[in-house]
C-alpha positions in Angstrom: 0.0 0.0 0.0 1.4 3.4 -0.9 1.6 6.5 1.2 -1.6 8.5 1.3 -1.3 11.8 -0.7 -2.9 13.6 2.2 0.0 12.4 4.5 2.7 13.3 1.8 1.2 16.8 1.4 0.9 17.5 5.2 4.5 16.5 5.8 6.0 17.6 2.5 7.8 20.7 3.9 9.5 18.6 6.7 9.8 15.0 5.6 10.0 13.1 2.3 8.4 9.7 2.8 10.3 7.1 0.7 8.6 3.8 1.3 6.7 1.7 3.8 8.8 -0.4 6.2 6.1 -2.4 8.0 2.7 -2.3 9.7 1.2 -3.6 12.9 -1.6 -3.4 15.3 -0.9 0.3 16.1 -0.1 1.7 12.8 2.3 1.9 9.8 5.9 2.7 9.8 7.7 4.5 6.9 11.2 5.3 5.9 11.3 9.1 5.6 14.0 11.8 5.0 14.2 14.5 7.5 14.7 17.6 5.3 15.6 20.0 8.2 18.4 17.8 9.6 19.2 15.9 6.4 18.9 12.4 7.9 16.8 9.3 7.5 14.1 8.6 10.1 11.4 6.0 10.9 8.1 7.9 10.7 5.1 6.1 12.4 1.6 7.0 11.5 -0.8 5.9 14.3 -3.8 3.9 13.2 -6.8 6.1 13.3 -8.9 3.7 15.3 -6.4 4.0 18.2 -6.1 7.8 17.8 -9.8 8.0 18.3 -9.2 7.1 22.0 -6.7 9.9 22.5 -6.6 13.5 21.7 -3.8 15.2 19.8 -2.8 17.5 22.7 -2.4 14.7 25.2 -0.6 12.4 22.6 2.0 15.1 21.9 2.4 15.9 25.6 3.2 12.2 26.4 5.4 11.9 23.4 7.4 15.0 24.5 7.8 13.3 27.9 9.3 10.2 26.2 11.5 12.4 24.0 13.3 13.7 27.2 14.5 10.2 27.9 18.1 10.5 26.6 20.0 7.3 27.1 22.2 5.0 24.9 19.8 2.1 25.1 16.7 4.1 24.4 15.5 4.8 20.8 14.4 8.2 21.4 11.4 10.1 20.0 12.6 13.0 17.6 9.4 14.6 16.6 5.7 14.3 16.6 2.5 15.9 15.2 -0.6 15.5 13.3 -1.4 15.4 9.6 -5.0 16.6 10.2 -8.2 14.6 10.5 -9.4 11.7 8.2 -12.8 11.4 6.6 -14.2 10.4 10.0 -12.9 13.5 11.7 -10.3 11.4 13.7 -6.9 13.1 14.2 -4.1 11.4 12.3 -1.1 11.4 14.7 2.5 10.5 13.9 5.9 10.5 15.5 9.5 9.9 14.3 12.5 8.0 15.7 16.1 7.4 14.4 16.7 5.1 11.6 19.0 2.4 13.0 21.1 -0.3 11.4 19.9 -3.6 12.9 16.9 -5.9 13.5 14.2 -6.4 16.1 14.6 -9.0 18.8 11.4 -10.5 17.5 13.1 -11.2 14.1 16.2 -12.7 15.8 14.2 -15.0 18.1 12.0 -15.9 15.2 15.1 -16.9 13.2 17.2 -18.6 16.0 14.5 -19.8 18.4 16.8 -19.9 21.4 19.6 -17.5 22.1 22.9 -18.2 23.8 22.8 -17.5 27.6 25.4 -14.8 27.5 23.7 -13.1 24.6 20.3 -13.2 26.3 21.6 -11.8 29.5 23.4 -8.9 27.7 20.3 -8.0 25.8 18.2 -8.1 29.1 20.8 -6.1 31.0 21.0 -3.3 28.4 17.2 -3.2 28.1 16.9 -3.0 31.9 19.3 -0.1 31.9 17.0 1.7 29.5 13.9 0.8 31.5 15.5 1.8 34.8 16.4 5.2 33.4 12.8 5.7 32.3 11.4 4.6 35.7 13.7 7.1 37.4 12.2 9.8 35.2 8.7 8.8 35.9 7.9 6.8 32.7 6.7 3.3 32.6 6.9 1.6 29.2 3.9 -0.8 29.5 4.6 -2.6 26.2 8.0 -4.3 26.6 8.1 -7.1 24.0 10.5 -8.4 21.4 9.2 -6.1 18.6 10.1 -3.1 20.7 13.6 -4.2 21.4 16.1 -3.4 18.6 19.5 -5.0 18.2 21.9 -2.9 16.2 24.6 -4.5 14.0 27.4 -3.5 16.4 25.6 -5.5 19.2 23.8 -2.7 21.1 20.4 -3.1 22.5 17.8 -0.2 22.1 14.3 -0.1 23.5 11.8 1.8 21.5 8.2 3.1 21.7 8.5 4.7 25.1 5.4 6.5 26.2 3.3 5.3 23.2 0.8 3.1 25.2 0.3 6.0 27.7 0.1 8.5 25.0 -2.7 6.7 23.2 -4.7 5.5 26.3 -3.7 7.7 29.3 -4.9 5.8 32.4 -7.4 3.5 30.6 -6.6 -0.3 31.0 -8.7 -1.2 28.0 -9.4 0.5 24.7 -13.1 1.0 23.7 -12.7 -2.0 21.5 -11.9 -4.1 24.6 -8.2 -4.7 23.6 -5.9 -4.6 26.5 -2.9 -2.3 26.4 0.3 -4.1 25.7 1.1 -7.5 24.2 -0.9 -10.4 25.7 2.1 -12.6 25.6 4.2 -10.4 27.8 1.9 -8.0 29.8 1.7 -8.4 33.5 -1.3 -9.5 35.4 -2.1 -6.1 36.7 -2.4 -4.8 33.1 -5.2 -7.4 32.5 -7.1 -7.0 35.7 -7.4 -3.2 36.0 -4.6 -2.9 38.5 -2.1 -0.1 39.2 0.9 0.0 36.9 4.5 0.9 37.9 8.0 -0.1 37.0 7.4 -3.7 38.2 5.1 -4.1 35.2 8.1 -3.6 32.9 10.1 -5.9 35.0 7.5 -8.7 34.5 7.4 -8.1 30.8 11.2 -8.1 30.4 11.5 -11.3 32.3 9.0 -12.8 30.1 11.0 -11.7 27.1 14.1 -13.3 28.6 12.2 -16.5 29.2 11.4 -16.6 25.5 15.0 -15.9 24.5 16.2 -18.8 26.6 13.4 -21.3 25.8 12.1 -20.4 22.3 8.5 -19.6 23.4 6.7 -17.2 25.6 5.9 -18.3 29.2 2.1 -18.3 28.6 0.5 -19.1 25.3 -3.0 -19.6 24.1 -5.5 -19.2 21.3 -6.9 -15.9 22.5 -6.2 -13.0 24.8 -8.7 -14.5 27.3 -7.0 -17.9 27.3 -3.5 -16.3 27.9 -4.9 -14.1 30.7 -6.6 -17.1 32.3 -3.3 -19.0 32.4 -1.4 -16.1 33.7 -3.9 -15.6 36.5 -4.5 -19.2 37.5 -1.4 -21.3 36.4 1.9 -21.0 38.5 4.7 -19.1 37.0 6.5 -21.6 34.7 10.1 -22.7 35.0 12.4 -22.0 32.0 14.2 -25.3 32.9 11.1 -27.3 32.0 11.9 -26.5 28.4 15.6 -25.8 28.5 17.4 -27.7 31.3 20.7 -25.8 30.7 19.2 -22.6 32.1 21.1 -22.1 35.5 18.8 -22.5 38.5 19.6 -19.0 39.8 18.5 -17.4 36.5 15.4 -19.5 36.4 14.6 -18.4 39.9 15.2 -14.7 39.1 12.9 -15.0 36.1 10.2 -16.6 38.2 10.4 -14.0 41.0 10.4 -11.1 38.3 7.2 -12.7 37.0 5.4 -13.2 40.3 1.7 -12.6 39.8 1.7 -9.9 42.6 4.0 -6.9 42.0 5.0 -6.9 45.7 6.5 -10.3 45.3 8.8 -9.2 42.5 12.2 -7.4 42.8 11.9 -3.9 44.0 13.7 -2.6 40.9 15.2 -3.8 37.7 18.6 -3.2 39.2 17.8 -6.0 41.7 16.5 -8.2 38.9 19.7 -7.8 36.9 21.9 -8.4 40.0 20.0 -11.7 40.7 20.6 -12.8 37.1 24.3 -12.3 37.2 24.8 -13.4 40.9 25.7 -17.0 40.2 25.5 -19.4 43.2 28.6 -19.2 45.2 30.2 -16.5 43.0 31.7 -13.4 44.5 31.7 -11.7 41.1 29.5 -8.6 41.4 26.7 -8.0 38.8 27.1 -5.2 36.4 25.5 -2.0 37.8 22.7 -0.5 35.8 24.1 2.9 36.7 27.4 2.0 35.2 28.7 4.3 32.4 26.9 3.0 29.2 28.6 2.4 25.9 28.8 5.0 23.2 25.7 5.7 21.2 25.7 3.4 18.1 25.7 4.8 14.6 22.2 5.2 13.3 21.5 4.3 9.8 19.2 1.6 8.6 16.8 -0.5 10.9 15.6 -3.7 9.4 12.9 -4.1 12.1 9.5 -5.5 12.3 7.2 -2.6 13.0 6.8 -2.1 16.8 3.4 -0.3 16.1 
C-alpha cells in the first residue's frame, strides 16, 4: 500500500516519505528523510482507530515526555505531530524515531528460536538499563516485547516506543474495542485486571522476554487473549528449565520472581533483577550495575525491524 497523498502533502515541507517499512496493530511505519536535519528517520503513523481514543494534545504531551529520555539504550522520539483529520474526523497522529542499522529482537528470536545464555543476559541487562532510566524519570513503558527491542549490527540493544501506550490511552486499562494495552504474551497480570501499573510491570514483561530468549517460546501461550490471561492468573509461573534444562537455577529463579503474579512479590527494581541474574550461586563476582557508564551511542543508519506499532 502506498503513502496516502494527504500524508505526503501534510509532511511535505518537513519529511519526504520514501517507502513503507512495515505495519502492525498500532499503525504503519515509513522510511522518511528529515529535510531539516538531512537524515533518515522512521516515521510512524498511528492507526486512526487508536487515535480516536486519544486527543492530539495529550498524545503530543506524552510523546514529548518520552523524548526527554536520553539514554544510549533508548531509541528516542525525535518529533511528533498530526497530519490533520481523516474522513471520519479522527486526528491522524505521527511521530519519528532514528533510523537504526539492525533488526528487532522479534526477528532474531523468530530466526534462531533460542539465544545463547550470554547473549540473552546482555540484551536483558541493556534493556533493563533503558527501562530503569525511564522509571527514574517517571515513565513506565507498559509494552515491553521483542518487537520493541532493537538489536543494532554493532551489538547494542535499544528499547523503543517509550510513552506510546500511555500517550494513546492515558490511564485506561482497556481500549473501547476491549483490547488490553500491551502485548498479551508479555503483559503483567495487573495490566489485564485493571490494577495499578508501575516499574514492576516492565520488570514482569522483560522477564517474560528473557524467558522466551532462553526457551524459544513465551511463558504463557493460548489461542486468544482470554486464554492467555486465564493461564497467567491461574497457572503457576512456569520454570524455564522445563523447556531448557541448561538454564542455570539461579537465573530460572530470578525470572520466576520477576514474573510473580503480585507486584509486591517481584524485585523492587530492575537493578535488583539484573543483580540476581548475574549473581551465580557461590560466586563473589558482582553483577554489572545498571548505573554504570553506558557504551557510546551506536551509529544510526538503517533499521531492518518489524514494525513495533
